[in-house]
N, C-alpha and C positions, 0 to 999 in steps of 0.2 A: 739533225744528227747530233749525237752526244760528242763532247770534246774527246779527242784521242787520248788514250791512256799512255802514260809514259812508258817507254820501252824497258826502263829499269824497275818498273813497279812489279815486285814479286808477290803482290797480294791478289793478282787477278787469276781467274780461271781462263785458260787459253783452250779454245776448241778449234780443231783443224777440220774444216769442211762445214758447209752451211745447208746441207740437204735435210732430209726428213729427220735424221738423227741429230746432227749438229745444230741445225737451225731451230728445232724444237727445244733441245737442251739449253742452248744459249738464251733463248727467250724466256724459258721457264726459270732459269737461274736469275736473270735480270728481274723478272717479276717478283722474285723472292728477295730482291735487294743485294744480289751478289754481283760484284764487278767482273765483267766477262768480255773477252775479246775473241771474236770469230775471225780466223784467217782463212780466206777463200782463194784457191788458185785461179779461178776464173774471174770474168768481169761482171759488172752489175748491169743487168738489163731490166727494164720494167715492161709492164703489160703493153704499153704503147710502142715498144721497140720490137715486139715479137713479129716474126714475118710468116704469114700464112702461105708459104711456098716451101715444099719439103727440102729441096737441095740447099736453098739459101738459108733456111732455118738450121739445117744440119751444120752448115758452115759457121753460123752464128753461135750455136749452143753446145755442139758436141765436144766431147773430150777426144781430140784427134792426136794427142801425143803418141809417139810410136810405142807399140808394144810387140813383143815376140810371142808366138803362139805355137804350141806343139800338142801332139796327142791324135787320137783317132776321130775326134769330133769334126763334123763337116765344116765348122767355123774356121779351123786351121787351114783348110784347103781354099775356101771361098773368101775368107776375110782375115788373112793372117796378121794384119796390123790392127785389126778392130775386133778383138774378142768380146768387147762389151760396148754397148750403145748407151752411154751415160752422158750427163751434162757437166760441163765445166763453166759454171756461172753461179752467182749468188742464187741460192735456192736448190742448188744441186739438181739431182734427177727428179726432185718433186716438181720441177718445172716441166719436165718431159713426161711424167707418168700419166696413165690414163685415168687414175682415180679409184680403181677397184680396191675395196676396204673390207677384208674378210678376217674374222678371228680364226686362229688355229683351232683344230679340234683337240679334245682332251688326249686322245692317243698319240697325237703328233708330238707332244711334249715328251712322250716316253716310248720312243720307237724301239729301243733295245729290249724293253719289257714286252712290248706287243708284238714286235716282228721277230724277235730271237736273233740268233747269230745268222748273218747272211754273208756267205763267202765273198771276199773281196770288198766288203763294205765295212766302214768304221763307225757303226752305229753307236750312239751314246745317249742315254736319257739326259734331257735338260735338268739342271738343278732347280728348276721352277715348274709349276704346273698351271693348268687353266684356272683352277680355283684361285690361286694367288694372283693371277694376271687379270681376272675378270674386272675388278674395279678399275684397273688402269686401262683396259680396253674401253670400258664405259666412259672414262674421262676422255680418252683419245677420240672416240666416236662423236662425243658432244663437241669436242674442240674442232674437229674437222668437218662437222655437219654431215655425217654419213647418212645417206638415204636409208629408209627402212629401219632407222633406229630413232629413239627419242621423238616419235611421232612425225618425223620428216618423210613426206611421200617419196615414192620412187620416181625416177626419171621416166619420161615417155619413151616408148619403144620406136625405134626407127624401122625402116624396111628390112635392114639386116637382121634386126632382132625378130621381127614378125616371121620371117622365113625360118630362122632358127627355132622359134617357139613352136611353130606349126609342125616342123619335122620331128622335133624332140618329143612332143606329146604323142605324135603318131606312133613312135616306137616305144612308148611306155615311160618316158622320163617324167618325173613329177615336180622336181624343184627347179622351175624355169621361171625367171623373172628378169627385170632390168637391173638386178644387182644391188649391192650395197656400195654406194659410190660417194666419194668425198667431192661431189660436184653439186652445187646448190640446185635443188629442184624448185625452190622458192627463195626469195631474198632472205639472206641470213648473215649475220656477223658483219654488217656493213658492205656486203658484196651482193651483186645482182644474181638472179637465177640464170641458169644455162640458156643460151640462145640457140643451141643446136648448130653452131657454126661448123663443127668438125675441127680438124687440125688440133686435136687435143695434145698430140705429141710435140706440137710446135710452140707450145706456150699458150695458155688460155688468154685471149685478148680481152674477154669480158670479165675476167677475174672470178668467174663462178667456181672454178676448180681450186680446191685447197692446195696451196704450196707454202713452204716456209717463206718464200719471197714475198707473197702478198698477205698471208694470214698470220704469220708468226713474227718474223723479224721486225716489221714496223712497230709492233706492239712492244717488243723488247727494247728497240731504240727509243721509243717514247718515254721509257723510264729513266733514261740518261744513264743506265747501267750496262748497256750493250753497245759495243763498237764493232762494226763489221768492216774488215779491210779486204777489199777485192784485189785481184791481181797479185796475190801473195802466195807463192809456191813454197810450202814448207819443205826443207831439205833434211833436217835431222832434229831429233829431240836430245837435249843435253841433260846431263845428271851430275850430282856431286859425288864426293868420295864415299858417302854413306849409301849411294845408290838410289836416292830420291831425284826425280826429274826436277830440273830448276828452270827450264825454259825451252824455247825453240829457236832455231835458226832458219830463216826464210829468205827467198829472193823476192825483192819488190818489183814493181812494174818496170823499172829500169834495169832490172837484173842485178841490182846491188844486194849484197848480203846484209840482213838486218838480224838483230837478236831481241826477242821479246822474253822477258823473265816471266815466271809463273809460279803460282802456289800449287796449282793442279793443271795437268794437261789431259784433254780428252781428244781421242783420235776418231774422226768420223769422216774418213776420206773414201769410203766404200771398200769392198772386199779385195780390190786389187791395189789401190793406193795405200790403204792402211797397213797391211802387212809389208808392203814395199818400204814405207817409212820406218816401221819398227826394225826391219832388218838392216836398213841403211844406217840406223843410229847405233851400230855396234861400237864397242869400245874395249879397252883391256878388261874392264870389269864385266862387260856383257859381250864377249867375243862373238856370240851367235845372234846378236841383235837384242833389242830391249824386250822384256817380258817372254823370253824364249827358253827358259831353263827346261821346259818340256819338249823342245824341238817342234812345237805344234804351230808356231807362227807361219802362216802361209799355207798350211795344209788343210785338206778337207774342203777345197773350193767347190761350191755347188752353184748351179745356174738355172735350176729347174728343168725338168724333162719337157721340152717344148717342141713345137712344129705347128703347122697350120693345115687346115683343110678348107679349100675354096671350091665352090660349086658354081657352074654356069647353068643358067636357065634359059628358056626360050623367050622370056619377057624380061624387060629392064627391072633391076632391083635398086640401083643407085645407092649401094651400101655406104658410100662415103658421106652421104647426107646424115647429119645428126651425130650424136655422141659416139666416139670411136669404140668404146668398150662397155656400153650399158646394156649388157645382156649376158646371162650366165645359165649354165646347166651344171648343178652340183651333185647329181645322183651318183656319179663315179668317184666322188671324193672320199668315199669310205675305204677302210682297210678290209679287203676281201680277197684272200689268196686263191680262191677258186678261179679267178680270172688269169692266173699264171704270174702274178707279181705282188709284191708288198706295197702298201701305200695306195694312194689314189691320185686322181687328176680331175681337173675341171675344164669345161669348154667356156670360152668367153668370146663374145663378138669381137672381130678385129677387122678394120678396113684400112688398107694402105692406099695412098694416092697412087696415080698412074706411074709416076717415076719410080717410087719405091717398090711398087708391085713388079715393075720390070726388072729391078735389081734383085729382089728377094724371092720371086716366084720359083725359079729354079736356077740358081746362080750359074752363069757360064753357058747356059743352054740357049741355042738359037735354033732357027728352022721352022718348018711349017707348024709343028705341034705347039711350039712356044708362041708363034705369031697368032694362031687361032685363039689361044687363050687370052692373049692381050686384046684381040679383036672383040672378045666377049666380056670386056671389063664392065660395061654398063649393066650386064645381065648377071653379074657375079655377087655371091654372098660369101662370107668367110667367118671362120672361127679360129681361135688360137687355143692351143693345148697348154695348160699349166699343171704340171705334175711334180710329185715329190721325187727328186733324184737322190741316189744314194751317196753319202759322204765317203770319199776314198782318200787315204793318206797321201797317195801319189798324185792326186789331183791337187795341184798346188801352184802358188805364186812364188817364184824365186828371182833373184837378182841376176841379170846377165852381165857379160863383160862389156857390153856396149853401153855408153852413157848418153844422156840427153844434153841440151844446151847449157844446163846448170852443173854438169859433171856428175849428175846423179845416175846410178845404174838403171837401165830400162827394165821394167818387169817382164818376166817370161811367164805366160800362163799356160800350164799343161793341163789337159783334160781328156780323159777317156771315158766314154760312156760305159756304165755298168750294165751287165746283162738284164738287170731289173728295169733300168731306164729304157732299154730297147724294147723289152716286152710290153711295157706300159705304152710307149709311143705307138707301137704297132696296133695294140688294142684300141687306142684313141683314134688312129687313122681309120680303122674299120668302123668304129661307132660314129665317127664324124661323117663318113661317107653315107652310112645308113640313115642318118638324120636327113641329109639332103636328098638322097634317093627316095625317101618316103614321100617327098613333096615334088617329085618330078624333075630332079636335076638331069640335065643333058649329059653332064660330065663332072666328075669331081677330081681335084688335083691335091696331092699330098706335097706340102713344101717342107724342106728341111729347116731346122732351127735357125733363127737369125742371130746376129750378135746379141749377147745377153743383156737384158735390162734388169734381170733379177740376179744380182751377184751377191752370194751368201757364203758364210763360213770364212775360213782362213785365220780367224782369231777366236775360236769357239769357246763357248761357256761350258764350264765343267765344275763338278762338285770337288774333284780332287785336282791339285795343281799339276800332277804328272799327265793328266788327260787332255788339258786345254790350256787356254791363255788367260781367260778372265773368269771371275766367280759370278755368282748369281746377280750381282749388280753391275756387271760389266767393268769391275775393277780388276786390274791385272793381278794375278796371283803373286807376281814377283815384286811389284812396285806399287805401294799403297796410294800414291798420288798420281797414278797413271791409269786412265780409263779408256775403254773402247766403247763407242757410242752409235755404231752403225750396224748394218746387217752382217758385217764380218763376225760378230759375236754369236750368230746362229749356230746352234749345235747341230741341228738338222733343219731341212728346208720346208717341210710340210707341203701341202697341195695348194696353199693360199698365197695370193700376192703379198709380199712382205711388208709393205709400207705401214699398214696399221700396227703391226707388231713392233716395228722399229720405233714408231712414235710413242706407242704405250710403254716400251722399255726406256725411252728417253725421259718421259715424265716421271717414271719411277726412279730412274737414276738421278734425276734432278733433286728429287725429294731425299734420296740417300745421301748425295753429296752435300746438300744444304745442312742436313743433320749432322754429318761427320765434321763439317767445317765449324758449326756452331759449338760443338762439343770439344773442338780443338784437337780431334783425332787426326785430321789431315789439314 
C-alpha cells in the first residue's frame, strides 16, 4: 500500500466513494501520475472474506444506515428504512452488482427530443450523445472484460437462461443471449474465469467478476499514487471565500473528525449519499448546499422501472445454479409508444436464494398461496425487469430533521411512480408471463420492485446551469474544482444497467481532470 498522504497536502485529488465511478476514477488518475486519495465510508473486505450466505453477506456488505422513505412506491411500505440495496465497503456496489454491461441506445441520450413533453416528467437531453461516448464505452468494455465484446465469448447459459430462451423465442423475441457481462468467461486480466458458483450479489469469491475492489484499486495502489482510506464517513465539503472547495471533513473509524485538504474533490457516493453530502455542506455562501444554485441537487431521483416475474414448472429448474444474471431479452428495449408508454425495458435472468426469495416474493404475505410458491422453489425460473423510469422533480433526496451517529442529517428518499412507469411495468409483467406460459409454466408470479440497486439522477448533467448540477464532464456548474463521478449525474436512466456508463464516464472524466490540471485551469 502507498504511504498515507498528509492531511494538509492540498495538491491531492480527493474522491468520496470507491465504487464503479470513484474506484475507476481514482485508479485512472493514479495511472496518469496524479496524487489521489479515496475516502470510503465502509470497511475493506477481500475475495476470501466474502460470505456465500445471503443474510450474513447482507450484514457484512450492505449500507444499513437508517434512511427515511416516502411516496407511493411499494418500497416505502415494505422496506421503509431500505430504499436502496447498495454496498458500504471498498469497491462499493461493484462488489454487489451482477455484471450486466450494456451501452445506452442513441435515443436514450436525447429523450426530450425523442419522447417530447410527457406530463409530470422532467425529461432533458443529455449534453453528450452516443457518438461521443462510443470510444469511452469501448475503453470501458475492454477494461472490464465485457463478454461479447473484443472477441470475448459469452458465458454459458444455466437452466434459468435455457427456460427463458425457449419461452422468449416461442413468442417471437429475437435478441436473446447470455448477455454482455463483466464476468470472465475465460481467464483475463490476471483473474480466473467464472466457476458458476452463483452468489454473484454476495461478492465474487473467484474474482471472475469485475469490481473496482479486485480489478481497479490494486492497480491504482501499485503506482504509489493512490491511497484508499476505508471506514471514513465524509460529513461535509469545505470551501474558501472565493467559493472553491478546499477539502473535506470526515469521521474516521473511531468517530473522530479529520480534515483532508484537496486541490479537487470528486463526489461518488451514489444517488442518495452524494446529494446528501452536497446539501449538508451548506454555508453562508452556499445556503442551499454546494453546487445547488439551480435547486436541482437531490431532484430527479430514478431507480429504474423494475419488478420480477417468476414461474413455477412441474419439473426442477434449479435457477440458483450458475451465474445470477447471465441471460437477457432486449427486444422490448426500443422506444415504441404503440405499447402505451415511452422508452423501453429489458428482461434479465434473476435468481434469489431461498431466504431472499421469501423476503422479496410478496413482502408481508403469508398463507397457503405464499407457502405453495415457496414449496415450488426448486421448480422456479425467474426474470427481472429493467426499464427506463421517468425523471420527476418531486422524486428527490432531502435532509430530514433526524440525525445519525455523526450528527449528519438522515436522507429522506421520496418517490412516486410516474404513469409511464406503471404502464411499462404492467406490459412487462404480461410479456414475462407469456414467455413462461409458452413453455408450460404451472403458475407465474409478479413481484413488486425490490429496494433499488440502480440509483440514478439527483445531480443531473445539463447543458445549461439552470437545468442541472454538473456539465458534460461531471464538473459542477457552480464550482470548477468540484466534480460528481457516479450515477447521480445521469440526466435520464435509459433501459440499460448503469454500471458500464458510470465507468465510461469516469474514464472520460479522468482524462478531462488530468488535462485541466496540467494546464493549470483547476
